[in-house]
C-alpha positions in Angstrom: 29.1 17.1 -72.1 27.6 15.0 -69.4 30.6 15.4 -67.1 30.4 19.2 -67.6 26.8 19.3 -66.7 27.4 17.2 -63.6 30.2 19.5 -62.5 27.7 22.4 -62.9 25.3 20.9 -60.5 27.6 19.7 -57.8 27.8 21.3 -54.4 30.9 19.6 -53.3 32.7 21.6 -50.6 29.7 24.0 -49.9 28.2 24.6 -46.5 24.4 24.9 -46.6 21.9 25.9 -43.8 18.3 24.9 -44.3 15.9 26.4 -41.7 12.9 24.4 -40.8 14.9 21.5 -42.2 13.5 18.5 -40.1 10.3 18.0 -42.2 8.3 18.7 -45.3 9.9 20.9 -47.9 12.9 21.8 -45.7 13.7 18.2 -45.1 13.5 17.4 -48.8 15.8 20.3 -49.7 18.3 19.4 -47.0 18.4 15.8 -48.3 18.8 17.0 -51.9 21.6 19.4 -51.2 23.4 16.6 -49.3 23.0 14.3 -52.3 24.7 17.0 -54.5 27.7 17.0 -52.2 27.0 19.9 -49.7 27.5 19.6 -46.0 24.0 20.5 -44.6 23.1 22.2 -41.4 19.4 22.2 -40.4 17.5 24.2 -37.8 14.2 23.9 -36.3 12.5 24.8 -33.0 12.4 21.2 -31.9 14.8 18.3 -32.2 14.1 16.0 -35.3 12.1 12.8 -34.6 14.8 10.7 -36.3 17.7 10.2 -34.0 20.0 9.1 -36.9 19.4 12.2 -39.0 22.4 12.7 -41.3 22.6 16.5 -41.2 24.0 18.7 -38.5 21.2 19.9 -36.4 21.0 23.2 -34.3 17.8 24.0 -32.3 16.6 27.5 -32.9 13.5 29.6 -32.8 14.2 32.2 -35.5 11.4 34.5 -34.3 13.8 35.0 -31.2 16.8 37.2 -31.9 18.8 35.5 -29.2 18.4 32.1 -30.8 19.5 33.6 -34.2 22.6 34.9 -32.4 23.3 31.4 -30.9 22.7 29.8 -34.3 25.0 32.1 -36.1 27.8 31.7 -33.6 27.7 27.9 -33.7 27.7 27.9 -37.5 30.6 30.4 -37.6 32.7 28.6 -34.9 32.1 25.1 -36.4 31.9 25.8 -40.2 33.3 29.3 -40.7 29.9 30.5 -42.2 27.7 29.1 -45.0 27.8 29.2 -48.8 24.1 28.5 -49.2 21.2 29.8 -47.0 17.8 28.4 -47.4 15.2 30.5 -45.5 12.5 27.9 -45.5 11.0 28.6 -41.9 7.4 29.8 -42.3 3.8 28.7 -42.3 0.2 29.8 -42.0 -0.7 30.0 -38.3 -3.5 32.6 -38.2 -7.2 31.9 -38.5 -9.3 32.6 -41.7 -12.4 34.7 -41.7 -10.9 38.1 -43.0 -9.5 41.2 -41.4 -12.0 41.4 -38.6 -10.8 38.0 -37.1 -7.1 39.0 -37.1 -5.8 40.7 -33.9 -2.6 42.7 -33.6 -0.9 39.5 -32.1 -1.9 37.4 -35.2 -0.3 40.0 -37.5 2.9 40.3 -35.5 3.3 36.5 -35.2 2.8 36.0 -38.9 5.3 38.7 -39.9 7.8 37.5 -37.3 7.6 33.9 -38.7 7.3 34.5 -42.4 9.3 37.8 -43.0 11.4 38.9 -40.1 12.9 35.6 -39.2 14.5 35.4 -42.7 15.5 39.0 -42.6 17.2 38.5 -39.2 19.1 35.5 -40.4 20.2 37.1 -43.6 21.7 39.9 -41.6 23.6 37.6 -39.4 25.0 35.3 -42.1 25.6 37.6 -45.0 28.6 39.4 -43.8 30.7 36.1 -44.2 29.3 35.7 -47.7 30.2 39.3 -48.6 33.6 38.7 -47.2 34.1 35.7 -49.3 32.5 37.4 -52.4 30.2 34.4 -53.0 27.0 32.8 -51.7 23.4 32.0 -52.6 20.3 32.9 -50.6 16.9 31.3 -51.3 13.7 32.5 -49.7 10.9 30.1 -49.6 7.7 32.1 -50.2 4.4 31.1 -51.5 2.0 31.6 -54.4 -0.3 33.1 -51.9 1.8 36.2 -52.0 0.2 36.9 -55.5 -3.2 35.5 -54.7 -4.3 36.4 -51.2 -7.5 34.8 -50.1 -9.2 37.0 -47.5 -11.3 34.2 -46.0 -8.3 31.8 -45.6 -4.8 33.3 -45.6 -4.8 37.0 -45.4 -2.0 37.7 -42.9 0.1 34.8 -44.4 -0.3 36.1 -47.9 0.8 39.6 -46.8 3.7 38.4 -45.0 4.9 36.4 -48.0 4.3 39.3 -50.5 6.6 41.4 -48.2 9.1 38.7 -48.3 9.0 38.7 -52.1 9.7 42.5 -52.1 12.5 42.3 -49.7 14.2 39.4 -51.5 14.0 41.3 -54.8 15.6 44.4 -53.2 18.3 42.3 -51.5 19.1 40.6 -54.8 19.8 44.0 -56.4 21.9 45.2 -53.4 24.1 42.0 -53.4 24.5 41.3 -57.0 27.7 43.2 -57.4 29.1 41.4 -54.3 29.0 38.0 -55.8 25.9 36.9 -53.9 22.7 35.6 -55.7 19.4 36.0 -53.9 16.3 34.1 -55.3 12.7 33.3 -54.3 10.9 30.0 -54.7 7.1 30.1 -54.3 5.5 26.7 -53.9 1.8 26.2 -54.5 -0.1 23.4 -52.7 2.5 20.9 -51.6 2.0 17.6 -49.8 3.5 18.4 -46.4 2.2 17.7 -42.9 0.9 21.3 -42.3 -0.8 21.3 -45.6 -2.4 18.0 -45.1 -3.6 19.2 -41.6 -4.9 22.3 -43.2 -7.1 20.3 -45.6 -8.1 17.9 -42.8 -9.2 20.8 -40.5 -11.1 22.5 -43.4 -12.9 19.2 -44.1 -13.8 18.6 -40.4 -15.1 22.1 -40.0 -17.2 21.9 -43.2 -18.3 18.4 -42.6 -17.2 17.1 -45.8 -14.8 14.4 -47.1 -11.0 15.2 -47.5 -11.1 15.0 -51.4 -14.1 17.3 -51.6 -12.3 19.7 -49.1 -9.2 19.7 -51.3 -11.2 20.4 -54.4 -13.1 23.2 -52.8 -9.9 24.9 -51.5 -8.2 24.5 -54.8 -11.2 25.9 -56.7 -10.7 29.1 -54.7 -7.3 29.6 -56.5 -8.6 28.5 -59.9 -7.7 24.8 -59.5 -4.4 23.0 -60.3 -4.3 22.2 -64.0 -1.9 19.2 -63.1 -4.6 17.8 -60.9 -2.4 17.2 -57.7 -0.3 18.8 -55.1 3.5 19.0 -55.5 5.7 16.6 -53.7 8.3 18.2 -51.4 11.1 16.5 -53.4 9.9 18.4 -56.6 10.4 21.7 -54.8 13.8 20.5 -53.6 14.9 19.7 -57.2 14.2 23.3 -58.2 16.0 24.7 -55.2 19.1 22.4 -55.9 19.3 23.7 -59.4 19.1 27.3 -58.3 21.8 27.1 -55.7 24.2 25.3 -58.2 26.8 26.7 -60.5 24.5 26.0 -63.4 22.3 28.8 -62.2 25.1 31.3 -61.8 23.4 34.1 -63.9 20.1 33.9 -62.0 19.3 36.3 -59.3 16.3 38.4 -58.1 13.7 36.1 -59.7 10.7 34.6 -58.2 10.0 30.9 -59.3 6.5 29.6 -58.8 6.2 25.8 -58.6 2.5 25.3 -58.5 1.4 22.9 -61.2 0.2 25.8 -63.2 -2.3 27.0 -60.6 -1.6 30.7 -60.5 -3.9 32.1 -63.2 -1.9 35.2 -64.1 1.1 36.1 -66.5 4.1 36.5 -64.2 
């Protein structure tokens, strides 16, 4: 029984691309997929800090269509396509304060980063998956998509909600072609951007870091488990979802938030 379970979780012979794979959740996912046996490609705007990074790195700004074309060409030329695509690139880059503080440029940049970059890359890499009649696409979203906070993350939440809708529709379209599409929505996760966000909030409010964290979490109803997620915990979920063990799962959004989302999903 144990051998069968291990076989269902192995990714031996699979090629995986993890965008935003040099740090945080993306780095943890890349490392976990490699541990499961996959050959992992990572992309990011800038070269990784570690010169001895084990994964194949391709520099690309996925908000730039030309970079997406270059990334796709290198992947197809060197690897013949991918079996697993983790659309992890994204982030909160716009100011808080509500609709009146957000310019057209803010909305455009947030949609480009959190929605259109993933759509663009899916369109570039899916033809090979369709041709081989197999593949898995994971979109990394956020619990913010279901709990927008007007004073903190309005444009970000809207862009992630749109990503959820797109991912669901894509899953339905591709289910009959042998391709699974799933969405993973982390809550507060201990990553450099999240830690910076809390630190900036603390500095602007003139309060200690722990108090800042508690204030931010209270706006979403708190975290019943009392802490942020570790990136590796998100990576474990993703690793399961892309494995053969999850072969009947598609079109679903998986929140990993320590119980913070106060609704029945």
